[in-house]
C-alpha positions as CSV (number, residue, x, y, z in Angstrom):
1,X,-2.0,2.0,4.8
2,X,-2.4,-1.4,3.0
3,X,-0.2,-3.7,5.1
4,X,-0.3,-6.4,2.6
5,X,1.7,-4.3,0.0
6,X,4.2,-2.3,2.2
7,X,7.0,-4.2,4.0
8,X,9.9,-2.7,6.0
9,X,12.2,-3.7,3.2
10,X,10.3,-1.6,0.6
11,X,10.2,1.4,2.9
12,X,13.9,0.9,3.4
13,X,14.5,0.8,-0.4
14,X,12.2,3.8,-1.0
15,X,14.1,5.9,1.5
16,X,12.9,9.5,2.7
17,X,13.7,12.9,2.1
18,X,16.2,14.8,4.3
19,X,16.4,18.6,4.3
20,X,20.0,19.2,4.3
21,X,21.2,21.3,7.6
22,X,23.7,23.8,7.2
23,X,26.8,22.3,9.2
24,X,27.5,25.3,11.3
25,X,24.1,26.4,12.6
26,X,21.7,23.4,11.8
27,X,19.5,25.7,9.7
28,X,17.9,23.9,6.7
29,X,19.8,24.6,3.4
30,X,18.0,26.3,0.2
31,X,19.1,27.3,-3.1
32,X,18.6,30.7,-4.6
33,X,17.6,31.6,-8.2
34,X,21.2,32.4,-8.7
35,X,22.3,28.8,-7.6
36,X,23.8,30.1,-4.3
37,X,23.2,28.1,-1.2
38,X,21.6,30.0,1.8
39,X,19.8,29.4,4.9
40,X,17.0,32.1,3.9
41,X,13.8,30.1,2.8
42,X,13.1,29.8,-0.8
43,X,11.1,27.2,-2.7
44,X,14.1,25.3,-3.6
45,X,15.1,23.3,-0.6
46,X,18.4,21.2,-0.7
47,X,17.3,17.7,0.0
48,X,18.7,14.3,-0.2
49,X,16.7,11.0,-0.7
50,X,18.3,8.7,2.0
51,X,17.9,5.0,1.9
52,X,17.0,3.1,5.1
53,X,19.8,1.0,6.6
54,X,18.2,-2.2,5.3
55,X,18.2,-1.2,1.6
56,X,20.1,-3.8,-0.3
57,X,22.8,-1.4,-1.1
58,X,23.4,-0.1,2.1
59,X,23.1,-3.3,4.0
60,X,25.7,-4.7,1.7
61,X,28.3,-1.9,2.7
62,X,27.4,-2.5,6.4
63,X,27.9,-6.3,6.1
64,X,31.2,-5.5,4.3
65,X,32.5,-3.4,7.2
66,X,31.2,-6.0,9.8
67,X,33.4,-8.8,8.0
68,X,36.3,-6.3,8.0
69,X,36.0,-5.9,11.6
70,X,36.0,-9.8,12.1
71,X,39.0,-10.2,10.0
72,X,40.9,-7.2,11.6
73,X,40.0,-8.7,15.2
74,X,41.5,-12.0,14.1
75,X,44.6,-10.6,12.6
76,X,45.3,-8.4,15.6
77,X,45.2,-11.4,18.1
78,X,47.8,-13.2,16.0
79,X,50.0,-10.0,15.1
80,X,53.2,-8.8,17.0
81,X,53.5,-5.4,18.5
82,X,55.0,-3.9,15.4
83,X,52.5,-5.6,13.0
84,X,49.6,-4.6,15.5
85,X,50.5,-0.8,14.9
86,X,50.3,-1.3,11.0
87,X,47.1,-3.1,11.1
88,X,45.6,-0.4,13.3
89,X,46.6,2.2,10.5
90,X,45.1,0.0,7.5
91,X,41.7,-0.4,9.9
92,X,41.7,3.5,9.9
93,X,42.0,3.8,6.2
94,X,39.4,0.8,5.8
95,X,36.9,2.6,7.9
96,X,37.3,5.9,6.2
97,X,36.7,4.0,2.9
98,X,33.7,2.4,4.5
99,X,32.3,5.7,5.3
100,X,32.6,7.0,1.9
101,X,31.0,3.8,0.4
102,X,28.0,4.1,2.9
103,X,27.4,7.4,2.1
104,X,27.3,6.8,-1.5
105,X,25.1,3.9,-0.9
106,X,22.7,6.0,1.3
107,X,21.8,8.5,-0.9
108,X,19.6,7.5,-3.7
109,X,18.8,10.9,-5.2
110,X,18.7,14.8,-4.3
111,X,17.3,18.3,-5.3
112,X,19.0,21.3,-5.6
113,X,22.4,20.3,-4.9
114,X,25.3,22.4,-6.4
115,X,29.1,21.3,-6.5
116,X,30.3,24.9,-7.1
117,X,28.3,28.2,-6.1
118,X,26.6,29.4,-9.2
119,X,26.5,26.3,-11.1
120,X,23.4,24.4,-12.3
121,X,22.2,21.8,-9.9
122,X,24.3,18.6,-10.1
123,X,23.3,15.1,-11.2
124,X,22.8,12.7,-8.2
125,X,25.9,10.3,-8.8
126,X,28.2,8.6,-6.6
127,X,31.1,10.7,-7.3
128,X,28.9,13.8,-6.9
129,X,27.4,12.4,-3.5
130,X,31.0,12.2,-2.3
131,X,32.1,15.6,-3.6
132,X,29.1,17.5,-2.1
133,X,28.3,15.7,1.1
134,X,31.4,14.3,2.7
135,X,31.3,17.2,5.3
136,X,31.1,15.4,8.6
137,X,27.7,17.3,9.5
138,X,26.3,15.9,6.3
139,X,27.4,12.6,6.8
140,X,25.9,12.4,10.3
141,X,22.7,13.8,9.3
142,X,22.3,11.2,6.5
143,X,23.4,8.2,8.4
144,X,21.1,9.2,11.5
145,X,18.3,9.2,8.7
146,X,19.2,6.0,7.2
147,X,18.8,4.3,10.8
148,X,15.6,6.4,11.6
149,X,12.6,3.9,11.1
150,X,10.1,6.8,11.9
151,X,11.0,8.8,9.0
152,X,10.5,5.6,6.8
153,X,6.9,5.5,7.9
154,X,5.7,9.1,8.4
155,X,1.9,8.1,8.3
156,X,2.2,5.3,10.7
157,X,0.2,6.0,13.8
158,X,2.3,6.7,17.1
159,X,1.0,5.5,20.3
């Protein structure tokens, strides 16, 4: 590895591939010749290219959430009890929107992902990412991979 040309930010921008696990049993997902999703191994793994959490697009979403959390905390300190309940509800909506924005920013590309069984693999767009990968199990796997520094440097010596 040539350290003069590789920086941590380069690796975060490039991302790393994640073979998607089945939400119920954790087995890797594959696409069949008939474009159906299965856990039986084929030559078409269902994979997503996940940006690291210091990639510019991902960091922007994380920074926005941090600013929103600060603003929420300041509003709660000044709020009446009735207003605080509304602020809590608004904050919950904001967190949901943040997770969706973070998911869209984290996924750079994908392979063998279908939106509907039998359809051809879909193009990787923000809308399709949200449609296909918003299951909590997928989101957790993607967010963990985004934060996994070791996955960004698979050829680095360990210990």
